[in-house]
C-alpha positions in Angstrom: 45.4 28.1 -24.6 45.7 29.0 -28.3 45.1 25.7 -30.1 47.0 27.2 -33.4 50.5 27.6 -31.5 53.7 26.0 -32.0 54.6 22.9 -29.6 58.3 23.9 -28.1 60.3 20.6 -27.4 63.8 20.9 -26.2 66.9 18.3 -25.2 70.2 18.8 -25.0 70.9 17.2 -28.0 69.0 15.7 -31.0 68.0 12.9 -28.9 64.7 14.5 -28.3 64.2 13.9 -31.6 63.7 10.4 -31.1 60.8 12.2 -29.4 60.0 14.4 -32.4 59.2 11.5 -34.0 56.8 10.2 -31.9 54.9 13.3 -31.6 54.5 13.5 -35.5 53.0 10.4 -35.7 51.0 10.9 -32.7 49.8 14.7 -34.0 50.4 15.2 -37.6 48.1 18.5 -37.8 50.6 20.0 -34.9 53.4 22.4 -35.4 56.5 22.4 -33.1 59.4 24.3 -32.7 62.9 21.9 -32.1 65.6 23.6 -29.7 68.8 20.5 -29.9 71.1 22.2 -26.7 73.6 20.9 -28.7 76.7 23.6 -27.0 75.8 22.0 -23.2 75.5 18.3 -24.4 75.1 16.1 -22.3 72.9 17.5 -19.2 73.5 13.4 -17.9 77.4 15.3 -16.4 76.2 18.1 -15.2 75.6 19.6 -11.9 71.6 19.9 -10.8 72.0 23.8 -10.4 73.4 23.6 -14.5 70.7 21.0 -15.8 67.9 23.6 -14.3 69.6 26.9 -15.2 70.3 25.7 -19.1 66.0 23.9 -18.6 64.8 27.7 -17.5 67.2 29.4 -20.5 65.4 26.9 -23.1 61.9 26.9 -21.8 62.3 31.4 -22.3 63.6 30.3 -25.4 61.1 28.8 -26.5 58.0 30.8 -24.9 59.2 34.0 -26.8 57.9 32.1 -29.8 55.1 31.9 -28.0 54.0 27.7 -27.7 51.3 26.4 -26.1 53.2 23.3 -24.6 56.3 22.4 -23.8 57.8 19.1 -24.1 61.3 18.4 -22.3 62.5 15.5 -23.9 65.4 15.0 -21.8 65.2 12.2 -18.7 68.0 14.1 -17.4 66.2 17.6 -17.2 63.2 16.2 -16.6 64.0 14.6 -13.1 65.8 17.6 -12.0 64.5 20.2 -14.1 60.4 19.7 -14.2 58.8 20.6 -11.1 61.3 24.1 -10.5 59.5 24.8 -14.2 55.9 23.6 -13.1 56.0 25.7 -10.4 57.1 29.0 -12.0 55.7 29.1 -15.6 51.6 28.3 -16.3 51.6 26.9 -19.6 51.6 23.0 -19.6 55.2 20.7 -19.4 55.0 17.1 -20.2 58.6 14.8 -19.6 59.9 11.9 -20.3 58.8 8.8 -18.5 61.3 6.1 -18.0 59.9 3.2 -19.1 59.7 1.3 -16.0 56.5 0.2 -16.0 55.5 -1.5 -18.5 59.3 -3.5 -18.3 58.3 -4.1 -15.0 54.9 -5.6 -15.9 56.1 -7.7 -19.0 59.1 -9.1 -17.6 59.1 -13.2 -17.1 62.1 -13.1 -15.5 61.4 -10.4 -12.6 64.7 -9.0 -14.1 64.8 -5.7 -16.3 67.8 -3.4 -17.2 67.8 0.1 -17.7 70.7 3.1 -19.9 70.3 5.7 -18.9 72.8 9.1 -17.8 74.0 9.6 -13.8 71.9 12.7 -12.9 69.2 10.3 -14.3 69.4 7.7 -11.8 70.0 10.0 -9.5 66.3 12.1 -10.2 64.2 11.8 -7.1 61.5 11.4 -10.6 63.0 8.0 -10.9 63.3 6.5 -7.6 59.3 7.4 -7.1 58.8 5.4 -10.1 61.0 2.8 -9.4 59.1 2.7 -5.9 56.3 3.0 -7.6 56.3 0.7 -10.5 59.0 -1.9 -9.7 58.1 -3.8 -6.5 59.3 -7.8 -6.7 60.9 -7.1 -9.8 65.3 -6.5 -9.9 66.2 -3.2 -11.7 69.9 -3.5 -13.1 70.9 0.3 -13.6 74.0 1.4 -16.2 74.6 4.7 -16.4 76.1 5.4 -21.0 78.5 7.7 -20.2 80.1 8.9 -23.6 77.8 7.6 -25.0 75.4 10.9 -26.0 79.0 12.4 -26.9 79.4 9.8 -29.0 75.9 10.2 -31.0 75.9 14.1 -31.0 79.4 13.5 -32.8 77.2 11.3 -36.1 79.3 8.2 -34.1 76.1 6.3 -33.8 76.6 3.5 -35.7 79.9 3.6 -35.6 82.8 0.6 -34.2 83.7 2.8 -31.0 80.3 2.9 -30.1 79.0 -0.9 -30.5 82.0 -1.3 -27.8 81.6 1.0 -25.7 77.9 -0.4 -25.9 79.0 -3.8 -25.7 81.2 -3.0 -22.6 77.3 -1.3 -20.7 75.0 -4.5 -21.9 77.0 -7.4 -21.8 76.6 -7.3 -17.3 72.5 -6.7 -17.6 72.2 -9.9 -20.5 74.0 -12.2 -18.6 72.3 -10.7 -15.5 68.7 -12.5 -17.1 67.2 -10.1 -17.6 64.4 -9.8 -20.0 63.5 -6.3 -20.4 65.6 -3.3 -21.5 64.8 0.8 -20.7 66.0 3.5 -22.6 66.1 6.0 -20.1 68.0 9.0 -22.6 66.0 10.0 -25.3 69.6 9.8 -27.7 69.8 5.9 -26.9 66.6 5.1 -29.5 69.7 5.8 -32.2 71.4 3.0 -30.8 68.7 0.8 -31.1 70.7 -0.7 -34.2 73.8 -1.8 -32.7 71.9 -2.8 -29.2 69.7 -5.7 -31.9 73.0 -7.1 -32.6 74.9 -6.8 -28.9 71.2 -8.4 -26.9 69.2 -11.6 -27.3 66.2 -11.2 -29.7 64.2 -12.2 -26.7 64.8 -9.3 -24.7 62.3 -6.4 -25.1 63.3 -3.4 -25.8 61.6 -0.2 -24.4 61.2 3.6 -25.7 58.9 5.7 -23.8 58.5 8.1 -26.5 55.1 6.7 -27.3 54.2 6.9 -24.6 54.9 10.9 -24.0 53.5 11.4 -27.4 49.8 10.4 -26.1 50.2 12.2 -22.7 50.8 15.3 -24.6 48.0 13.8 -27.3 45.5 14.0 -23.6 46.9 17.8 -22.3 46.0 19.7 -24.9 42.6 17.5 -25.4 42.0 19.0 -21.8 43.1 22.5 -22.5 41.2 23.0 -25.7 44.5 23.0 -27.1 44.7 20.8 -30.4 44.9 22.2 -33.5 41.2 23.4 -35.5 41.9 21.6 -39.2 44.8 21.2 -40.8 48.8 21.9 -39.8 48.8 25.7 -40.6 52.6 26.4 -39.4 55.6 25.3 -40.1 57.8 22.9 -38.0 61.2 25.2 -36.2 64.7 23.6 -35.4 66.7 25.2 -33.4 70.5 24.1 -32.6 72.8 26.2 -29.5 75.9 24.1 -31.1 76.7 22.7 -34.9 74.0 22.3 -36.7 75.5 20.3 -39.2 74.4 16.8 -37.2 70.7 18.1 -36.2 69.9 19.1 -40.1 71.5 15.7 -41.1 69.2 13.2 -38.4 66.8 15.1 -39.4 66.8 14.7 -43.5 66.8 10.7 -42.0 63.8 10.7 -40.3 61.9 13.2 -42.7 63.4 11.1 -45.5 
């Protein structure tokens, strides 16, 4: 592993920037190449075959730029495609881990909610996590149809988004959850609205910091941590309109 190479990141759109923010905090000396596949967002509505094909295409794009590790900053792509990627390429991959384990451990009511895409819920990865960590806990799952599209359109704080989000969260609140797992990397952009909808006693779990920590561990294990200070510029690409990507980046960097 070339320690001075970039770390690659891809997502179905801008959602993975929430993961990049955590990576910047955890690994300030590392350099990153981010690919937003906004032309094909959202992955959560696509067939498993499409998600796998797109994930391979994204990975090839990053490998052409000599990245040393790939972060699959998409819950749907992680659940459906990451095992295929690991079997095909020798480069390390880090995926999204649904934060069911910390949510279940912290729950007093023994009721937690998970907001994610349909494909994430259907993936073996999510079900294996549920079986391993959610024993004795009631898990209320909610598909967030339409939310990714609104975020990709730059409407994360719009009245339309708040109305749709309320429809999804109100039943979870009424069920008595005290922990909410965000199972899509786009959803942390909705945190301001989420906080207006749910009681302040409900803890919201964003898995991005854990992903950043795991990335550090894998780099260290492979002697891949950059030596010295940041020596390469971060790079950002989009398969769709760059306007939203650039706008969100400006907000993250300000």
